[in-house]
N, CA, C and O atoms as a Tripos MOL2 file, in Angstrom:
@<TRIPOS>MOLECULE
protein
  300   299    75     0     0
PROTEIN
NO_CHARGES

@<TRIPOS>ATOM
      1 N          20.2290  194.3600 -103.4070 N.3       1 MET1
      2 CA         19.6280  193.2310 -103.1590 C.3       1 MET1
      3 C          18.3620  193.6460 -101.9440 C.2       1 MET1
      4 O          18.8150  194.2630 -100.9800 O.2       1 MET1
      5 N          17.0120  193.3960 -101.9130 N.am      2 ARG2
      6 CA         16.7760  193.1540 -100.2690 C.3       2 ARG2
      7 C          16.5810  191.7850  -99.6790 C.2       2 ARG2
      8 O          16.1890  190.8600 -100.3910 O.2       2 ARG2
      9 N          16.8520  191.6180  -98.3520 N.am      3 LEU3
     10 CA         16.4820  190.4510  -97.9710 C.3       3 LEU3
     11 C          15.8840  190.5530  -96.5190 C.2       3 LEU3
     12 O          16.1160  191.4910  -95.7570 O.2       3 LEU3
     13 N          15.0910  189.4780  -96.2340 N.am      4 PRO4
     14 CA         14.2490  189.9680  -95.3720 C.3       4 PRO4
     15 C          15.2510  190.2910  -94.0160 C.2       4 PRO4
     16 O          16.4680  190.2070  -94.1760 O.2       4 PRO4
     17 N          14.7050  190.6540  -92.7110 N.am      5 VAL5
     18 CA         15.4790  190.7150  -91.8280 C.3       5 VAL5
     19 C          16.3520  189.9410  -91.3890 C.2       5 VAL5
     20 O          17.5540  190.1630  -91.2420 O.2       5 VAL5
     21 N          15.4030  188.4410  -91.0330 N.am      6 ASP6
     22 CA         15.8560  187.3480  -90.2640 C.3       6 ASP6
     23 C          17.1900  186.7450  -90.9540 C.2       6 ASP6
     24 O          18.1920  186.3340  -90.3700 O.2       6 ASP6
     25 N          16.8930  186.8070  -92.6500 N.am      7 VAL7
     26 CA         18.1000  186.5220  -93.1620 C.3       7 VAL7
     27 C          19.2940  187.3660  -93.1940 C.2       7 VAL7
     28 O          20.3680  186.7650  -93.1930 O.2       7 VAL7
     29 N          19.3120  188.6060  -93.2220 N.am      8 LEU8
     30 CA         20.0750  189.4700  -93.0730 C.3       8 LEU8
     31 C          21.1040  189.2930  -91.8340 C.2       8 LEU8
     32 O          22.3350  189.3140  -91.8370 O.2       8 LEU8
     33 N          20.0040  189.0760  -90.5660 N.am      9 ALA9
     34 CA         20.6820  188.8550  -89.2420 C.3       9 ALA9
     35 C          21.6050  187.6360  -89.3450 C.2       9 ALA9
     36 O          22.7800  187.6950  -88.9840 O.2       9 ALA9
     37 N          21.1360  186.7130  -89.7640 N.am     10 ASP10
     38 CA         21.8830  185.5750  -89.8900 C.3      10 ASP10
     39 C          23.2490  185.5140  -90.7850 C.2      10 ASP10
     40 O          24.2340  184.8270  -90.5180 O.2      10 ASP10
     41 N          23.0800  186.4410  -91.9800 N.am     11 VAL11
     42 CA         24.3140  186.6490  -92.5310 C.3      11 VAL11
     43 C          25.4680  187.4880  -91.7940 C.2      11 VAL11
     44 O          26.6720  187.2390  -91.8550 O.2      11 VAL11
     45 N          24.7200  188.7620  -90.9270 N.am     12 GLU12
     46 CA         25.3570  189.4810  -89.9860 C.3      12 GLU12
     47 C          26.3590  188.3070  -89.2580 C.2      12 GLU12
     48 O          27.5600  188.0820  -89.4060 O.2      12 GLU12
     49 N          25.4620  187.7490  -88.5200 N.am     13 GLU13
     50 CA         26.2680  186.6270  -87.5220 C.3      13 GLU13
     51 C          27.2070  185.8020  -87.9710 C.2      13 GLU13
     52 O          28.2070  185.3510  -87.4130 O.2      13 GLU13
     53 N          26.6860  185.6230  -89.2660 N.am     14 ILE14
     54 CA         28.1890  184.5700  -89.9920 C.3      14 ILE14
     55 C          29.2220  185.5430  -90.3210 C.2      14 ILE14
     56 O          30.2540  185.2200  -89.7320 O.2      14 ILE14
     57 N          29.3500  186.4060  -90.8870 N.am     15 ALA15
     58 CA         30.3020  187.4240  -91.2660 C.3      15 ALA15
     59 C          31.0500  187.3780  -89.8940 C.2      15 ALA15
     60 O          32.0130  186.6810  -89.5720 O.2      15 ALA15
     61 N          30.3560  188.3010  -89.1730 N.am     16 ARG16
     62 CA         30.9500  188.2370  -87.6520 C.3      16 ARG16
     63 C          31.6770  187.1850  -87.1510 C.2      16 ARG16
     64 O          32.7080  187.4690  -86.5420 O.2      16 ARG16
     65 N          31.2760  185.7000  -87.3080 N.am     17 ILE17
     66 CA         31.9320  184.5080  -86.7350 C.3      17 ILE17
     67 C          33.3200  184.2240  -87.6790 C.2      17 ILE17
     68 O          34.3570  183.6890  -87.2860 O.2      17 ILE17
     69 N          33.0760  184.6570  -88.8160 N.am     18 CYS18
     70 CA         34.0610  184.3070  -89.4410 C.3      18 CYS18
     71 C          34.9920  185.5800  -90.1730 C.2      18 CYS18
     72 O          35.7090  185.4530  -91.1650 O.2      18 CYS18
     73 N          34.7720  186.7530  -89.4310 N.am     19 GLU19
     74 CA         35.8400  187.8280  -89.3020 C.3      19 GLU19
     75 C          35.5780  187.7840  -91.1150 C.2      19 GLU19
     76 O          36.5320  187.6230  -91.8760 O.2      19 GLU19
     77 N          34.3970  187.9240  -91.5270 N.am     20 ARG20
     78 CA         34.6270  188.3530  -93.3430 C.3      20 ARG20
     79 C          33.4340  189.5260  -93.2360 C.2      20 ARG20
     80 O          32.9500  189.9740  -92.1970 O.2      20 ARG20
     81 N          33.0690  189.9280  -94.7520 N.am     21 SER21
     82 CA         32.1550  190.9900  -94.9130 C.3      21 SER21
     83 C          30.5260  190.0600  -95.2810 C.2      21 SER21
     84 O          30.3850  188.8780  -95.5960 O.2      21 SER21
     85 N          29.5480  191.0740  -95.0990 N.am     22 ARG22
     86 CA         28.3130  190.1710  -95.2330 C.3      22 ARG22
     87 C          28.4740  189.8960  -97.0150 C.2      22 ARG22
     88 O          28.3590  188.7930  -97.5490 O.2      22 ARG22
     89 N          28.7030  190.9270  -97.5810 N.am     23 SER23
     90 CA         29.1820  190.2670  -99.2710 C.3      23 SER23
     91 C          29.9330  188.9240  -99.6890 C.2      23 SER23
     92 O          29.5810  188.1970 -100.6180 O.2      23 SER23
     93 N          31.1720  188.6870  -98.7370 N.am     24 TRP24
     94 CA         31.6660  187.2770  -98.8770 C.3      24 TRP24
     95 C          30.7090  186.0370  -98.1970 C.2      24 TRP24
     96 O          30.9870  184.8380  -98.2020 O.2      24 TRP24
     97 N          29.7950  186.5270  -97.7550 N.am     25 VAL25
     98 CA         28.8630  185.3370  -97.0920 C.3      25 VAL25
     99 C          27.8750  185.2230  -98.0030 C.2      25 VAL25
    100 O          27.3490  184.1250  -98.1850 O.2      25 VAL25
    101 N          27.6230  185.9370  -98.4520 N.am     26 ILE26
    102 CA         26.5650  186.0180  -99.3560 C.3      26 ILE26
    103 C          27.0340  185.3500 -100.7820 C.2      26 ILE26
    104 O          26.4910  184.4010 -101.3470 O.2      26 ILE26
    105 N          27.9280  185.9270 -101.1200 N.am     27 VAL27
    106 CA         28.5800  185.3410 -102.4910 C.3      27 VAL27
    107 C          28.6420  183.4460 -102.0840 C.2      27 VAL27
    108 O          28.0450  182.5440 -102.6720 O.2      27 VAL27
    109 N          29.3630  183.3690 -101.1730 N.am     28 ARG28
    110 CA         29.4500  181.7340 -100.6580 C.3      28 ARG28
    111 C          27.9970  181.0740 -100.8710 C.2      28 ARG28
    112 O          27.7890  180.0940 -101.5870 O.2      28 ARG28
    113 N          26.9320  181.8420 -100.0600 N.am     29 ALA29
    114 CA         25.6970  181.0960 -100.0790 C.3      29 ALA29
    115 C          25.4110  180.7060 -101.5840 C.2      29 ALA29
    116 O          25.2310  179.5820 -102.0540 O.2      29 ALA29
    117 N          25.4170  182.0230 -102.2580 N.am     30 LEU30
    118 CA         24.9520  181.7760 -103.8040 C.3      30 LEU30
    119 C          25.6330  180.8970 -104.4210 C.2      30 LEU30
    120 O          25.0230  180.0330 -105.0510 O.2      30 LEU30
    121 N          27.2800  180.9020 -104.3860 N.am     31 LYS31
    122 CA         27.9530  179.7320 -104.9270 C.3      31 LYS31
    123 C          27.1330  177.9440 -104.7310 C.2      31 LYS31
    124 O          26.7490  177.1430 -105.5840 O.2      31 LYS31
    125 N          27.1370  177.8880 -103.1180 N.am     32 SER32
    126 CA         26.6830  176.8680 -102.6960 C.3      32 SER32
    127 C          25.3730  176.6300 -103.5340 C.2      32 SER32
    128 O          25.3450  175.6140 -104.2280 O.2      32 SER32
    129 N          24.2810  177.4750 -103.5340 N.am     33 TYR33
    130 CA         23.4750  177.1450 -103.7510 C.3      33 TYR33
    131 C          23.0850  176.4580 -105.3040 C.2      33 TYR33
    132 O          22.3790  175.4910 -105.5900 O.2      33 TYR33
    133 N          23.8990  177.4360 -106.1830 N.am     34 LEU34
    134 CA         24.0200  177.3390 -107.4090 C.3      34 LEU34
    135 C          25.1170  175.9290 -108.1890 C.2      34 LEU34
    136 O          25.2190  175.5970 -109.3700 O.2      34 LEU34
    137 N          25.6750  175.4690 -107.1620 N.am     35 ALA35
    138 CA         26.3690  174.4640 -107.1460 C.3      35 ALA35
    139 C          25.4970  173.0080 -107.1560 C.2      35 ALA35
    140 O          25.8480  172.0380 -107.8280 O.2      35 ALA35
    141 N          24.1910  173.0390 -106.2120 N.am     36 ALA36
    142 CA         23.8040  172.3760 -105.9520 C.3      36 ALA36
    143 C          22.2950  172.2390 -106.4280 C.2      36 ALA36
    144 O          21.8810  171.2950 -107.1020 O.2      36 ALA36
    145 N          21.5410  173.2930 -105.9930 N.am     37 GLU37
    146 CA         20.3840  173.1760 -106.5570 C.3      37 GLU37
    147 C          19.8360  173.8360 -107.9580 C.2      37 GLU37
    148 O          18.9660  173.5680 -108.7860 O.2      37 GLU37
    149 N          20.7000  174.7140 -107.7840 N.am     38 GLY38
    150 CA         20.8070  175.8370 -108.8320 C.3      38 GLY38
    151 C          21.1030  174.7250 -110.2950 C.2      38 GLY38
    152 O          20.2710  174.5990 -111.1930 O.2      38 GLY38
    153 N          22.4170  174.0200 -110.2700 N.am     39 ARG39
    154 CA         22.9010  173.0510 -111.6210 C.3      39 ARG39
    155 C          21.9830  172.6680 -111.7880 C.2      39 ARG39
    156 O          21.5580  173.0020 -112.8940 O.2      39 ARG39
    157 N          20.9480  171.7040 -110.9110 N.am     40 GLU40
    158 CA         19.8310  170.5960 -110.8080 C.3      40 GLU40
    159 C          19.0340  171.3990 -111.5040 C.2      40 GLU40
    160 O          19.0800  171.0930 -112.6950 O.2      40 GLU40
    161 N          18.4290  172.1570 -111.3190 N.am     41 LEU41
    162 CA         17.3450  172.9670 -112.1170 C.3      41 LEU41
    163 C          17.8180  173.1670 -113.5650 C.2      41 LEU41
    164 O          17.0010  172.9440 -114.4580 O.2      41 LEU41
    165 N          19.4630  173.6980 -113.9850 N.am     42 MET42
    166 CA         19.7520  173.8090 -115.1690 C.3      42 MET42
    167 C          19.8490  172.7260 -116.2270 C.2      42 MET42
    168 O          19.7530  172.7160 -117.4550 O.2      42 MET42
    169 N          20.1340  171.5810 -115.0370 N.am     43 GLU43
    170 CA         19.9080  170.4940 -115.9800 C.3      43 GLU43
    171 C          18.8090  169.8490 -116.2980 C.2      43 GLU43
    172 O          18.6830  169.1950 -117.3330 O.2      43 GLU43
    173 N          17.8470  170.0070 -115.3360 N.am     44 LEU44
    174 CA         15.9430  169.4920 -115.9820 C.3      44 LEU44
    175 C          15.6190  170.5150 -116.6040 C.2      44 LEU44
    176 O          14.4030  170.4700 -116.7870 O.2      44 LEU44
    177 N          16.2050  171.7220 -117.1740 N.am     45 ALA45
    178 CA         15.4700  172.5200 -117.8230 C.3      45 ALA45
    179 C          16.4510  172.2490 -119.3750 C.2      45 ALA45
    180 O          15.7400  172.5260 -120.3410 O.2      45 ALA45
    181 N          17.4020  171.9400 -119.6570 N.am     46 ALA46
    182 CA         18.4580  171.3870 -120.7610 C.3      46 ALA46
    183 C          17.7860  169.9340 -120.8030 C.2      46 ALA46
    184 O          17.9080  169.3260 -121.8670 O.2      46 ALA46
    185 N          17.3160  169.5140 -120.1000 N.am     47 ALA47
    186 CA         16.8210  168.0850 -120.5070 C.3      47 ALA47
    187 C          15.1630  168.2710 -121.1080 C.2      47 ALA47
    188 O          14.7180  167.5370 -121.9900 O.2      47 ALA47
    189 N          14.6860  168.9330 -120.7230 N.am     48 GLN48
    190 CA         13.4660  169.2140 -121.2000 C.3      48 GLN48
    191 C          13.4940  169.8550 -122.3530 C.2      48 GLN48
    192 O          12.7100  169.4620 -123.2170 O.2      48 GLN48
    193 N          14.3000  170.8760 -122.6270 N.am     49 ALA49
    194 CA         14.9300  171.2250 -124.4920 C.3      49 ALA49
    195 C          15.0270  170.3420 -125.1410 C.2      49 ALA49
    196 O          14.3780  170.1280 -126.1650 O.2      49 ALA49
    197 N          15.7120  169.7830 -124.7480 N.am     50 ASP50
    198 CA         15.8390  168.3090 -125.6780 C.3      50 ASP50
    199 C          15.1570  167.6860 -125.6510 C.2      50 ASP50
    200 O          15.0680  167.5790 -126.8750 O.2      50 ASP50
    201 N          14.1600  166.7860 -125.1610 N.am     51 VAL51
    202 CA         12.8560  166.4590 -125.1660 C.3      51 VAL51
    203 C          11.9200  167.0060 -126.4070 C.2      51 VAL51
    204 O          11.4640  166.4030 -127.3790 O.2      51 VAL51
    205 N          11.7930  168.6310 -125.9220 N.am     52 ASP52
    206 CA         10.8770  169.1290 -126.7220 C.3      52 ASP52
    207 C          11.3990  169.6680 -128.0940 C.2      52 ASP52
    208 O          10.6760  170.3720 -128.7990 O.2      52 ASP52
    209 N          12.7040  169.3110 -128.4670 N.am     53 GLN53
    210 CA         13.3140  169.1600 -129.8940 C.3      53 GLN53
    211 C          13.5020  167.6460 -130.4030 C.2      53 GLN53
    212 O          14.1630  167.4230 -131.4180 O.2      53 GLN53
    213 N          12.9970  166.7810 -129.7850 N.am     54 GLY54
    214 CA         12.6310  165.6500 -130.1760 C.3      54 GLY54
    215 C          14.0040  164.3820 -129.8570 C.2      54 GLY54
    216 O          14.0730  163.1940 -130.1710 O.2      54 GLY54
    217 N          15.0260  165.3420 -129.0600 N.am     55 ARG55
    218 CA         16.0000  164.5190 -128.8590 C.3      55 ARG55
    219 C          15.6800  163.3010 -127.6850 C.2      55 ARG55
    220 O          16.7090  162.9150 -127.1300 O.2      55 ARG55
    221 N          14.8210  162.8500 -127.3710 N.am     56 GLY56
    222 CA         14.5920  162.0190 -126.1570 C.3      56 GLY56
    223 C          14.5480  160.7950 -126.6970 C.2      56 GLY56
    224 O          14.8970  160.4840 -127.8350 O.2      56 GLY56
    225 N          13.9980  159.9270 -125.6350 N.am     57 VAL57
    226 CA         13.7120  158.4880 -125.9560 C.3      57 VAL57
    227 C          12.8060  157.7290 -125.4590 C.2      57 VAL57
    228 O          12.9710  157.4410 -124.2730 O.2      57 VAL57
    229 N          11.7180  157.2240 -126.0830 N.am     58 ASP58
    230 CA         10.5240  156.7800 -125.2110 C.3      58 ASP58
    231 C          10.7510  155.8830 -124.3990 C.2      58 ASP58
    232 O          11.4270  154.8860 -124.6560 O.2      58 ASP58
    233 N          10.1780  156.1440 -123.2470 N.am     59 LEU59
    234 CA         10.3950  155.0950 -121.9660 C.3      59 LEU59
    235 C          10.0430  153.6970 -122.4470 C.2      59 LEU59
    236 O          10.7990  152.7760 -122.1370 O.2      59 LEU59
    237 N           8.7690  153.4200 -123.3050 N.am     60 ASP60
    238 CA          8.6790  152.1690 -123.1320 C.3      60 ASP60
    239 C           9.7400  151.4960 -124.2950 C.2      60 ASP60
    240 O           9.6880  150.2660 -124.3200 O.2      60 ASP60
    241 N          10.3620  151.9050 -124.9260 N.am     61 GLU61
    242 CA         11.3950  151.5360 -125.5290 C.3      61 GLU61
    243 C          12.4370  151.1540 -124.8220 C.2      61 GLU61
    244 O          13.2300  150.3140 -125.2480 O.2      61 GLU61
    245 N          12.5340  151.6470 -123.8270 N.am     62 VAL62
    246 CA         14.3990  151.4230 -123.4910 C.3      62 VAL62
    247 C          13.8220  150.8060 -122.0250 C.2      62 VAL62
    248 O          14.4660  150.8030 -120.9750 O.2      62 VAL62
    249 N          12.7700  150.4060 -122.1670 N.am     63 ILE63
    250 CA         12.1290  149.0020 -120.8740 C.3      63 ILE63
    251 C          12.2550  148.0830 -121.6340 C.2      63 ILE63
    252 O          12.8940  147.1150 -121.2230 O.2      63 ILE63
    253 N          11.6180  148.0480 -123.2030 N.am     64 ARG64
    254 CA         11.9630  146.7980 -124.1460 C.3      64 ARG64
    255 C          13.1820  146.6450 -124.5030 C.2      64 ARG64
    256 O          13.5610  145.5780 -124.9870 O.2      64 ARG64
    257 N          13.9090  147.5740 -124.3440 N.am     65 GLU65
    258 CA         15.4590  147.0930 -124.6190 C.3      65 GLU65
    259 C          16.1400  146.4110 -123.8090 C.2      65 GLU65
    260 O          16.9220  145.5190 -124.1410 O.2      65 GLU65
    261 N          15.8420  146.8650 -122.3780 N.am     66 LEU66
    262 CA         16.1790  146.1650 -121.1780 C.3      66 LEU66
    263 C          15.9790  145.0070 -120.6800 C.2      66 LEU66
    264 O          16.8010  144.2630 -120.1450 O.2      66 LEU66
    265 N          14.2180  144.7580 -120.9610 N.am     67 GLU67
    266 CA         14.0660  143.4580 -121.2510 C.3      67 GLU67
    267 C          14.7790  142.2540 -122.3740 C.2      67 GLU67
    268 O          15.0540  141.1100 -122.0130 O.2      67 GLU67
    269 N          14.9100  142.5670 -123.2070 N.am     68 GLY68
    270 CA         15.3290  141.8210 -123.9390 C.3      68 GLY68
    271 C          17.1830  141.7240 -123.5820 C.2      68 GLY68
    272 O          17.7400  140.6390 -123.7540 O.2      68 GLY68
    273 N          17.8480  142.7240 -123.1790 N.am     69 ALA69
    274 CA         18.9240  142.4360 -122.5910 C.3      69 ALA69
    275 C          18.9580  141.6460 -121.2280 C.2      69 ALA69
    276 O          20.0590  141.1200 -121.0640 O.2      69 ALA69
    277 N          18.2990  141.4710 -120.4700 N.am     70 ALA70
    278 CA         17.8190  140.5220 -119.6120 C.3      70 ALA70
    279 C          17.9440  138.9820 -119.6400 C.2      70 ALA70
    280 O          18.5520  138.0750 -119.0730 O.2      70 ALA70
    281 N          16.9760  139.2010 -120.6720 N.am     71 LYS71
    282 CA         16.3150  137.8700 -121.1840 C.3      71 LYS71
    283 C          17.5210  137.1950 -122.1270 C.2      71 LYS71
    284 O          17.5780  135.9660 -122.1630 O.2      71 LYS71
    285 N          18.6150  138.0910 -122.9910 N.am     72 ASP72
    286 CA         19.6380  137.8880 -123.5210 C.3      72 ASP72
    287 C          20.5780  137.3280 -122.1300 C.2      72 ASP72
    288 O          20.9460  136.1570 -122.0300 O.2      72 ASP72
    289 N          20.7660  137.9910 -121.4900 N.am     73 ALA73
    290 CA         21.7070  137.4750 -120.0970 C.3      73 ALA73
    291 C          21.3280  136.4480 -119.7470 C.2      73 ALA73
    292 O          22.1930  135.5900 -119.5680 O.2      73 ALA73
    293 N          20.2000  136.1630 -119.5530 N.am     74 ALA74
    294 CA         19.7080  135.1930 -118.8400 C.3      74 ALA74
    295 C          19.9470  133.3350 -119.6190 C.2      74 ALA74
    296 O          20.1310  132.2210 -119.1280 O.2      74 ALA74
    297 N          19.8270  133.8010 -120.8150 N.am     75 ALA75
    298 CA         20.3250  132.8790 -121.8280 C.3      75 ALA75
    299 C          21.5550  132.1160 -121.8790 C.2      75 ALA75
    300 O          21.7880  131.3850 -122.8410 O.2      75 ALA75
@<TRIPOS>BOND
     1     1     2 1
     2     2     3 1
     3     3     4 2
     4     3     5 am
     5     5     6 1
     6     6     7 1
     7     7     8 2
     8     7     9 am
     9     9    10 1
    10    10    11 1
    11    11    12 2
    12    11    13 am
    13    13    14 1
    14    14    15 1
    15    15    16 2
    16    15    17 am
    17    17    18 1
    18    18    19 1
    19    19    20 2
    20    19    21 am
    21    21    22 1
    22    22    23 1
    23    23    24 2
    24    23    25 am
    25    25    26 1
    26    26    27 1
    27    27    28 2
    28    27    29 am
    29    29    30 1
    30    30    31 1
    31    31    32 2
    32    31    33 am
    33    33    34 1
    34    34    35 1
    35    35    36 2
    36    35    37 am
    37    37    38 1
    38    38    39 1
    39    39    40 2
    40    39    41 am
    41    41    42 1
    42    42    43 1
    43    43    44 2
    44    43    45 am
    45    45    46 1
    46    46    47 1
    47    47    48 2
    48    47    49 am
    49    49    50 1
    50    50    51 1
    51    51    52 2
    52    51    53 am
    53    53    54 1
    54    54    55 1
    55    55    56 2
    56    55    57 am
    57    57    58 1
    58    58    59 1
    59    59    60 2
    60    59    61 am
    61    61    62 1
    62    62    63 1
    63    63    64 2
    64    63    65 am
    65    65    66 1
    66    66    67 1
    67    67    68 2
    68    67    69 am
    69    69    70 1
    70    70    71 1
    71    71    72 2
    72    71    73 am
    73    73    74 1
    74    74    75 1
    75    75    76 2
    76    75    77 am
    77    77    78 1
    78    78    79 1
    79    79    80 2
    80    79    81 am
    81    81    82 1
    82    82    83 1
    83    83    84 2
    84    83    85 am
    85    85    86 1
    86    86    87 1
    87    87    88 2
    88    87    89 am
    89    89    90 1
    90    90    91 1
    91    91    92 2
    92    91    93 am
    93    93    94 1
    94    94    95 1
    95    95    96 2
    96    95    97 am
    97    97    98 1
    98    98    99 1
    99    99   100 2
   100    99   101 am
   101   101   102 1
   102   102   103 1
   103   103   104 2
   104   103   105 am
   105   105   106 1
   106   106   107 1
   107   107   108 2
   108   107   109 am
   109   109   110 1
   110   110   111 1
   111   111   112 2
   112   111   113 am
   113   113   114 1
   114   114   115 1
   115   115   116 2
   116   115   117 am
   117   117   118 1
   118   118   119 1
   119   119   120 2
   120   119   121 am
   121   121   122 1
   122   122   123 1
   123   123   124 2
   124   123   125 am
   125   125   126 1
   126   126   127 1
   127   127   128 2
   128   127   129 am
   129   129   130 1
   130   130   131 1
   131   131   132 2
   132   131   133 am
   133   133   134 1
   134   134   135 1
   135   135   136 2
   136   135   137 am
   137   137   138 1
   138   138   139 1
   139   139   140 2
   140   139   141 am
   141   141   142 1
   142   142   143 1
   143   143   144 2
   144   143   145 am
   145   145   146 1
   146   146   147 1
   147   147   148 2
   148   147   149 am
   149   149   150 1
   150   150   151 1
   151   151   152 2
   152   151   153 am
   153   153   154 1
   154   154   155 1
   155   155   156 2
   156   155   157 am
   157   157   158 1
   158   158   159 1
   159   159   160 2
   160   159   161 am
   161   161   162 1
   162   162   163 1
   163   163   164 2
   164   163   165 am
   165   165   166 1
   166   166   167 1
   167   167   168 2
   168   167   169 am
   169   169   170 1
   170   170   171 1
   171   171   172 2
   172   171   173 am
   173   173   174 1
   174   174   175 1
   175   175   176 2
   176   175   177 am
   177   177   178 1
   178   178   179 1
   179   179   180 2
   180   179   181 am
   181   181   182 1
   182   182   183 1
   183   183   184 2
   184   183   185 am
   185   185   186 1
   186   186   187 1
   187   187   188 2
   188   187   189 am
   189   189   190 1
   190   190   191 1
   191   191   192 2
   192   191   193 am
   193   193   194 1
   194   194   195 1
   195   195   196 2
   196   195   197 am
   197   197   198 1
   198   198   199 1
   199   199   200 2
   200   199   201 am
   201   201   202 1
   202   202   203 1
   203   203   204 2
   204   203   205 am
   205   205   206 1
   206   206   207 1
   207   207   208 2
   208   207   209 am
   209   209   210 1
   210   210   211 1
   211   211   212 2
   212   211   213 am
   213   213   214 1
   214   214   215 1
   215   215   216 2
   216   215   217 am
   217   217   218 1
   218   218   219 1
   219   219   220 2
   220   219   221 am
   221   221   222 1
   222   222   223 1
   223   223   224 2
   224   223   225 am
   225   225   226 1
   226   226   227 1
   227   227   228 2
   228   227   229 am
   229   229   230 1
   230   230   231 1
   231   231   232 2
   232   231   233 am
   233   233   234 1
   234   234   235 1
   235   235   236 2
   236   235   237 am
   237   237   238 1
   238   238   239 1
   239   239   240 2
   240   239   241 am
   241   241   242 1
   242   242   243 1
   243   243   244 2
   244   243   245 am
   245   245   246 1
   246   246   247 1
   247   247   248 2
   248   247   249 am
   249   249   250 1
   250   250   251 1
   251   251   252 2
   252   251   253 am
   253   253   254 1
   254   254   255 1
   255   255   256 2
   256   255   257 am
   257   257   258 1
   258   258   259 1
   259   259   260 2
   260   259   261 am
   261   261   262 1
   262   262   263 1
   263   263   264 2
   264   263   265 am
   265   265   266 1
   266   266   267 1
   267   267   268 2
   268   267   269 am
   269   269   270 1
   270   270   271 1
   271   271   272 2
   272   271   273 am
   273   273   274 1
   274   274   275 1
   275   275   276 2
   276   275   277 am
   277   277   278 1
   278   278   279 1
   279   279   280 2
   280   279   281 am
   281   281   282 1
   282   282   283 1
   283   283   284 2
   284   283   285 am
   285   285   286 1
   286   286   287 1
   287   287   288 2
   288   287   289 am
   289   289   290 1
   290   290   291 1
   291   291   292 2
   292   291   293 am
   293   293   294 1
   294   294   295 1
   295   295   296 2
   296   295   297 am
   297   297   298 1
   298   298   299 1
   299   299   300 2
@<TRIPOS>SUBSTRUCTURE
     1 MET1         2 RESIDUE 1 A MET
     2 ARG2         6 RESIDUE 1 A ARG
     3 LEU3        10 RESIDUE 1 A LEU
     4 PRO4        14 RESIDUE 1 A PRO
     5 VAL5        18 RESIDUE 1 A VAL
     6 ASP6        22 RESIDUE 1 A ASP
     7 VAL7        26 RESIDUE 1 A VAL
     8 LEU8        30 RESIDUE 1 A LEU
     9 ALA9        34 RESIDUE 1 A ALA
    10 ASP10       38 RESIDUE 1 A ASP
    11 VAL11       42 RESIDUE 1 A VAL
    12 GLU12       46 RESIDUE 1 A GLU
    13 GLU13       50 RESIDUE 1 A GLU
    14 ILE14       54 RESIDUE 1 A ILE
    15 ALA15       58 RESIDUE 1 A ALA
    16 ARG16       62 RESIDUE 1 A ARG
    17 ILE17       66 RESIDUE 1 A ILE
    18 CYS18       70 RESIDUE 1 A CYS
    19 GLU19       74 RESIDUE 1 A GLU
    20 ARG20       78 RESIDUE 1 A ARG
    21 SER21       82 RESIDUE 1 A SER
    22 ARG22       86 RESIDUE 1 A ARG
    23 SER23       90 RESIDUE 1 A SER
    24 TRP24       94 RESIDUE 1 A TRP
    25 VAL25       98 RESIDUE 1 A VAL
    26 ILE26      102 RESIDUE 1 A ILE
    27 VAL27      106 RESIDUE 1 A VAL
    28 ARG28      110 RESIDUE 1 A ARG
    29 ALA29      114 RESIDUE 1 A ALA
    30 LEU30      118 RESIDUE 1 A LEU
    31 LYS31      122 RESIDUE 1 A LYS
    32 SER32      126 RESIDUE 1 A SER
    33 TYR33      130 RESIDUE 1 A TYR
    34 LEU34      134 RESIDUE 1 A LEU
    35 ALA35      138 RESIDUE 1 A ALA
    36 ALA36      142 RESIDUE 1 A ALA
    37 GLU37      146 RESIDUE 1 A GLU
    38 GLY38      150 RESIDUE 1 A GLY
    39 ARG39      154 RESIDUE 1 A ARG
    40 GLU40      158 RESIDUE 1 A GLU
    41 LEU41      162 RESIDUE 1 A LEU
    42 MET42      166 RESIDUE 1 A MET
    43 GLU43      170 RESIDUE 1 A GLU
    44 LEU44      174 RESIDUE 1 A LEU
    45 ALA45      178 RESIDUE 1 A ALA
    46 ALA46      182 RESIDUE 1 A ALA
    47 ALA47      186 RESIDUE 1 A ALA
    48 GLN48      190 RESIDUE 1 A GLN
    49 ALA49      194 RESIDUE 1 A ALA
    50 ASP50      198 RESIDUE 1 A ASP
    51 VAL51      202 RESIDUE 1 A VAL
    52 ASP52      206 RESIDUE 1 A ASP
    53 GLN53      210 RESIDUE 1 A GLN
    54 GLY54      214 RESIDUE 1 A GLY
    55 ARG55      218 RESIDUE 1 A ARG
    56 GLY56      222 RESIDUE 1 A GLY
    57 VAL57      226 RESIDUE 1 A VAL
    58 ASP58      230 RESIDUE 1 A ASP
    59 LEU59      234 RESIDUE 1 A LEU
    60 ASP60      238 RESIDUE 1 A ASP
    61 GLU61      242 RESIDUE 1 A GLU
    62 VAL62      246 RESIDUE 1 A VAL
    63 ILE63      250 RESIDUE 1 A ILE
    64 ARG64      254 RESIDUE 1 A ARG
    65 GLU65      258 RESIDUE 1 A GLU
    66 LEU66      262 RESIDUE 1 A LEU
    67 GLU67      266 RESIDUE 1 A GLU
    68 GLY68      270 RESIDUE 1 A GLY
    69 ALA69      274 RESIDUE 1 A ALA
    70 ALA70      278 RESIDUE 1 A ALA
    71 LYS71      282 RESIDUE 1 A LYS
    72 ASP72      286 RESIDUE 1 A ASP
    73 ALA73      290 RESIDUE 1 A ALA
    74 ALA74      294 RESIDUE 1 A ALA
    75 ALA75      298 RESIDUE 1 A ALA
């Protein structure tokens, strides 16, 4: 893997401070990314695939159902 010099410098500094290897720092960083932003991207891709395969619900239909439920609750 190739890293920009500034990123590698940060990785090396963190590794030095933690008394760990550069690989340890990079693996931790990747796990953190995958748990947050990466997970969100995968969920969005899965949702788009559901919509593409017709497993979605039309927004107007959802709004009508919510409006109906609100009217029923108010009555």
